C-alpha positions as CSV (number, residue, x, y, z in Angstrom):
1,M,-164.1,20.8,70.8
2,A,-163.7,19.0,74.3
3,R,-165.6,20.4,77.4
4,K,-163.6,21.3,80.5
5,R,-164.7,18.9,83.3
6,K,-165.6,20.9,86.4
7,L,-163.3,20.5,89.5
8,P,-164.7,18.8,92.6
9,R,-165.5,21.2,95.4
10,A,-162.3,22.6,97.1
11,V,-161.7,21.0,100.5
12,A,-160.0,23.7,102.8
13,L,-156.5,22.8,103.0
14,T,-153.6,24.0,105.7
15,T,-150.2,25.3,104.8
16,A,-149.1,21.7,106.4
17,D,-151.5,19.8,103.6
18,F,-149.7,21.9,100.8
19,V,-146.5,21.1,102.3
20,R,-147.2,17.2,102.5
21,L,-148.5,17.6,98.8
22,A,-145.4,19.5,97.6
23,S,-143.4,17.1,99.5
24,F,-144.7,14.0,98.0
25,R,-144.6,15.2,94.3
26,F,-140.8,16.5,94.8
27,A,-140.2,12.5,96.0
28,L,-141.9,11.2,93.1
29,R,-140.2,13.9,90.6
30,R,-136.8,13.0,92.2
31,F,-137.3,9.3,91.4
32,L,-138.6,10.3,87.8
33,H,-135.5,12.4,87.5
34,F,-133.3,9.4,88.6
35,S,-135.2,7.1,86.2
36,E,-134.5,9.6,83.3
37,T,-130.8,9.7,84.1
38,E,-130.1,6.1,84.3
39,T,-132.1,5.3,81.1
40,A,-130.1,8.1,79.3
41,R,-126.8,6.3,80.5
42,L,-128.0,3.3,78.1
43,G,-129.0,5.9,75.0
44,L,-132.6,5.7,76.0
45,T,-135.4,7.8,77.2
46,G,-137.6,7.3,80.0
47,Q,-140.5,6.6,77.8
48,Q,-138.8,3.8,75.9
49,Y,-138.0,2.4,79.3
50,Q,-141.6,2.4,80.4
51,A,-142.6,0.9,76.8
52,M,-140.2,-1.8,77.5
53,L,-141.5,-2.4,81.0
54,V,-144.9,-2.6,79.7
55,V,-144.1,-5.2,76.8
56,R,-142.2,-7.4,79.2
57,S,-145.1,-7.3,81.9
58,R,-147.4,-8.6,79.2
59,Q,-144.9,-11.3,77.8
60,E,-147.0,-14.2,79.5
61,R,-150.5,-13.0,78.7
62,A,-152.0,-11.9,75.8
63,P,-149.7,-10.7,72.9
64,L,-149.3,-7.0,73.2
65,T,-149.9,-4.8,70.1
66,I,-149.3,-1.1,69.3
67,A,-152.8,-0.2,70.2
68,D,-152.5,-1.9,73.7
69,L,-149.3,-0.4,74.2
70,A,-150.7,2.9,73.5
71,R,-153.5,2.7,75.9
72,E,-150.9,1.7,78.6
73,M,-148.4,4.5,77.9
74,L,-151.3,7.0,77.7
75,T,-150.2,8.1,74.5
76,R,-151.7,8.6,70.9
77,H,-151.4,5.4,68.4
78,N,-149.1,7.3,65.9
79,S,-146.9,8.4,68.9
80,T,-146.6,4.8,69.9
81,V,-145.6,3.8,66.3
82,G,-142.9,6.1,66.4
83,L,-141.7,5.1,69.9
84,V,-141.8,1.5,68.7
85,D,-139.7,2.3,65.5
86,R,-137.2,3.6,67.5
87,L,-137.0,0.8,69.9
88,V,-136.7,-1.5,66.8
89,A,-134.2,0.7,65.5
90,H,-132.0,-0.1,68.7
91,G,-132.7,-3.5,68.5
92,L,-134.7,-3.6,71.8
93,I,-137.9,-4.7,70.5
94,A,-139.3,-6.9,67.6
95,R,-142.5,-6.6,65.6
96,A,-144.5,-10.0,64.7
97,G,-147.6,-9.9,62.4
98,V,-150.9,-11.2,63.6
99,P,-152.1,-14.1,61.4
100,D,-155.8,-13.0,61.4
101,D,-155.3,-9.2,61.0
102,R,-152.5,-8.0,58.7
103,R,-152.9,-4.6,60.1
104,K,-151.7,-5.3,63.6
105,V,-148.5,-6.4,64.8
106,R,-147.5,-8.1,68.2
107,L,-144.4,-6.8,70.1
108,R,-141.7,-8.7,72.0
109,L,-138.4,-7.8,73.8
110,T,-135.7,-8.9,71.7
111,A,-132.5,-10.7,73.9
112,T,-130.7,-7.5,73.8
113,G,-134.1,-5.8,75.0
114,E,-134.3,-8.5,77.8
115,R,-130.8,-7.8,79.0
116,V,-130.9,-4.1,79.0
117,L,-134.5,-3.9,80.6
118,A,-133.2,-6.6,83.4
119,R,-130.4,-4.0,84.2
120,L,-132.3,-0.9,84.3
121,A,-135.0,-2.4,86.2
122,S,-132.9,-4.0,88.8
123,V,-131.2,-0.4,89.1
124,H,-134.5,1.1,89.6
125,R,-135.8,-1.6,92.3
126,Q,-132.6,-0.8,94.3
127,K,-133.4,2.7,94.2
128,L,-137.3,2.2,95.1
129,R,-135.9,-0.1,98.0
130,R,-133.8,2.9,99.6
131,I,-136.5,5.6,99.1
132,S,-139.7,3.5,99.4
133,P,-139.6,4.4,103.4
134,H,-139.8,7.9,102.5
135,I,-142.4,8.0,99.8
136,F,-144.3,5.7,101.9
137,R,-144.1,8.1,104.9
138,E,-145.2,11.1,102.6
139,L,-148.1,9.2,101.4
140,S,-149.3,7.9,104.4
141,E,-148.9,11.4,105.9
142,L,-151.1,12.6,103.0
143,T,-153.7,9.8,102.9
144,G,-154.0,9.5,107.0
145,V,-154.4,13.2,107.3
146,W,-157.2,13.4,104.5
147,R,-158.9,10.1,105.6
148,G,-159.2,11.5,109.2
149,G,-161.8,13.9,108.0
150,R,-160.7,16.4,105.7
């Protein structure tokens, strides 16, 4: 059984600190809610969109395997296999065998996957441009206060 790690020693926080933390987390959750809504409009989940982002981000580097995707998604290998299976069924990702190791497959976006991802990423970037001043302000207030000695 895995051992629980000890939490670091608590630093005294003020009500204002808790307000800042809650406000920052709320801003992040609002963006994630927006993301889930936008991906659902195309019949996808946020996790599927995230997987497509990872696959596309690695397109010009070393080939991406399911194990690599699982590591970047912070998911278990078997869960990632199911995620990839669903993306393949949607025609968004394709698998290609790895010649040196038949147990592995490389992942790439299909042409349809490229189009869907481009549409979603564009909408997400527009939203981030609109909300980034708020998120940066919240983060700056959090880190500025805490860097200042607390």
